[in-house]
C-alpha positions in Angstrom: -0.8 -28.1 -21.7 1.3 -25.3 -22.0 0.9 -21.1 -22.8 -1.8 -19.7 -21.1 -4.0 -22.7 -20.2 -1.0 -24.0 -18.4 -0.6 -20.8 -16.6 -3.7 -20.6 -15.2 -5.3 -23.9 -15.0 -6.2 -25.7 -11.4 -6.8 -29.1 -10.1 -10.4 -29.9 -9.9 -11.9 -31.6 -7.1 -11.7 -34.7 -9.3 -7.9 -34.6 -9.9 -7.8 -33.0 -13.3 -6.5 -29.8 -14.9 -8.7 -27.6 -16.0 -9.2 -23.6 -15.9 -9.2 -21.6 -13.0 -12.4 -20.0 -13.9 -13.9 -23.7 -14.3 -12.5 -24.6 -10.7 -13.7 -21.2 -9.2 -16.9 -21.8 -10.6 -17.3 -25.3 -9.4 -16.1 -24.6 -5.8 -18.5 -21.7 -5.4 -21.2 -24.1 -6.7 -20.1 -26.8 -4.6 -20.3 -24.6 -1.6 -23.6 -23.4 -2.4 -25.0 -27.5 -2.6 -23.4 -28.5 0.3 -25.0 -25.6 2.3 -28.4 -26.3 1.0 -27.7 -30.1 1.8 -26.7 -29.1 5.6 -29.6 -26.8 5.8 -31.9 -30.0 4.5 -30.3 -31.9 7.3 -30.6 -29.5 10.2 -34.5 -29.2 9.1 -34.6 -33.1 9.7 -35.3 -34.0 5.9 -34.9 -38.1 6.2 -33.6 -38.3 2.9 -30.5 -36.5 3.8 -29.9 -37.5 7.4 -26.6 -39.5 8.4 -24.5 -37.8 6.1 -21.3 -36.5 7.2 -19.7 -33.4 6.4 -17.3 -35.1 4.2 -20.0 -37.2 2.1 -22.2 -33.9 1.9 -19.0 -32.2 0.2 -18.2 -35.2 -1.9 -21.9 -35.5 -3.1 -22.0 -31.6 -3.5 -19.0 -31.5 -5.6 -20.8 -33.9 -8.1 -23.8 -31.7 -7.7 -21.9 -29.0 -9.0 -19.6 -29.9 -11.7 -21.8 -30.2 -15.0 -23.4 -26.3 -14.0 -20.3 -25.2 -13.6 -19.0 -26.9 -17.0 -22.3 -24.9 -18.3 -21.0 -21.7 -17.2 -18.1 -21.7 -19.5 -19.2 -24.7 -22.5 -19.1 -22.2 -25.8 -21.3 -24.7 -27.4 -24.8 -25.1 -25.3 -23.7 -23.0 -22.5 -26.0 -20.4 -20.5 -22.6 -17.4 -20.9 -22.7 -17.2 -24.6 -19.2 -16.5 -24.6 -18.7 -15.8 -28.2 -20.8 -12.9 -28.1 -18.9 -12.0 -24.6 -16.0 -11.8 -26.6 -17.7 -9.7 -29.2 -18.3 -7.1 -26.4 -15.3 -7.1 -24.7 -13.3 -6.1 -27.8 -16.0 -3.5 -28.8 -15.5 -2.1 -24.8 -12.1 -1.7 -25.1 -12.0 -0.5 -28.4 -14.7 2.3 -27.4 -12.3 3.5 -24.5 -9.6 3.5 -26.8 -11.8 5.9 -29.8 -12.7 8.0 -26.6 -8.6 8.8 -25.8 -8.1 9.3 -29.8 -11.0 11.5 -30.1 -10.1 13.3 -27.2 -6.3 13.7 -28.8 -7.7 14.7 -32.2 -10.4 17.5 -30.9 -7.1 18.8 -28.9 -4.8 18.9 -31.7 -2.3 16.0 -30.4 -0.3 13.8 -32.5 0.0 11.9 -29.5 -2.9 9.7 -28.0 -3.0 9.1 -24.2 -4.5 6.1 -23.3 -6.8 5.8 -20.1 -7.0 2.6 -18.2 -9.7 0.4 -19.2 -12.6 0.8 -16.8 -12.5 -1.7 -13.7 -15.8 -3.5 -14.7 -14.5 -4.4 -18.2 -11.3 -5.6 -16.6 -13.6 -7.5 -14.5 -15.3 -9.1 -17.4 -12.2 -9.8 -19.2 -10.6 -11.7 -16.1 -13.8 -13.8 -16.2 -13.4 -14.5 -19.7 -9.4 -15.0 -19.4 -9.7 -17.3 -16.5 -12.6 -19.8 -18.3 -10.8 -19.7 -21.8 -7.1 -19.2 -21.5 -6.4 -20.8 -24.6 -8.6 -18.2 -25.9 -6.7 -15.0 -25.0 -4.3 -14.5 -27.4 -7.0 -14.2 -29.8 -8.8 -12.0 -28.0 -5.9 -9.9 -27.4 -5.2 -10.2 -30.8 -8.2 -9.4 -32.0 -8.1 -6.2 -29.6 -4.8 -4.6 -30.7 -5.6 -5.3 -34.2 -8.9 -3.6 -34.3 -7.1 -0.2 -32.4 -4.9 -0.1 -34.8 -6.9 -0.4 -37.9 -10.0 1.6 -36.7 -8.2 3.8 -35.0 -3.9 4.1 -36.2 -3.0 3.1 -32.4 0.3 1.6 -32.0 -0.1 -2.1 -30.8 2.9 -2.0 -28.0 0.7 1.2 -26.7 -2.5 -1.3 -26.7 -0.1 -3.6 -24.8 1.1 -1.4 -22.3 -2.6 -0.3 -21.3 -3.5 -4.0 -21.3 -1.0 -5.0 -19.0 -1.1 -1.7 -17.3 -5.1 -2.4 -16.3 -5.0 -6.0 -16.0 -2.3 -5.3 -12.7 -4.4 -2.5 -11.7 -7.9 -3.8 -11.5 -7.6 -7.8 -12.1 -8.0 -10.1 -9.9 -4.4 -11.8 -10.8 -1.5 -11.3 -9.4 0.8 -9.2 -11.3 3.4 -11.7 -11.7 0.7 -13.6 -13.3 -0.7 -11.1 -15.5 2.7 -10.3 -16.7 3.6 -14.1 -17.3 0.2 -14.2 -19.0 0.3 -11.2 -21.3 4.1 -12.0 -22.2 2.3 -15.2 -23.7 -0.7 -14.1 -25.0 0.1 -10.6 -26.6 0.7 -10.9 -29.9 4.7 -9.8 -30.4 3.5 -6.1 -32.0 2.2 -5.9 -28.7 4.5 -7.0 -26.4 7.0 -4.8 -24.4 10.6 -4.9 -25.1 13.0 -5.7 -22.7 15.8 -3.4 -22.8 
């Protein structure tokens, strides 16, 4: 395993490396199920009486695994990931188009790019953390579309992605930088002086 997938992976309760988002979903669902099992025990439900906390958490982890996988399975999952990707590209390009239109309206040759909206960054995070191996294609499509539709320099778009993710991503700044160094197309990556 290498690239964005290696950078954005964690070990599951079962000892396998999976995308961070899948592991987070699994932990969240495990907690929900474990709490439900604990509530059932506290109501004196005979089926669950006698289970210790470790047994309850192990059972919850097993019960939560496939629902967590289903959240980020592109073939028949609960979230249509290819549609989400298209929506993300269009949302970012829409913001860039507003910036480009404002520059044209004010007769400026240089387009000042505003930050990507926080809600869009949150969805970018969600997608990236569940589909890290598809992150280069996502960022490449954003940069290419911005170049073709709006005439924007890929380096400027790459800098905007970096700045916006550093500002609003759940990922820490070093991880964002490492991810973008791996995932941005060469034409959009920052140059080292």
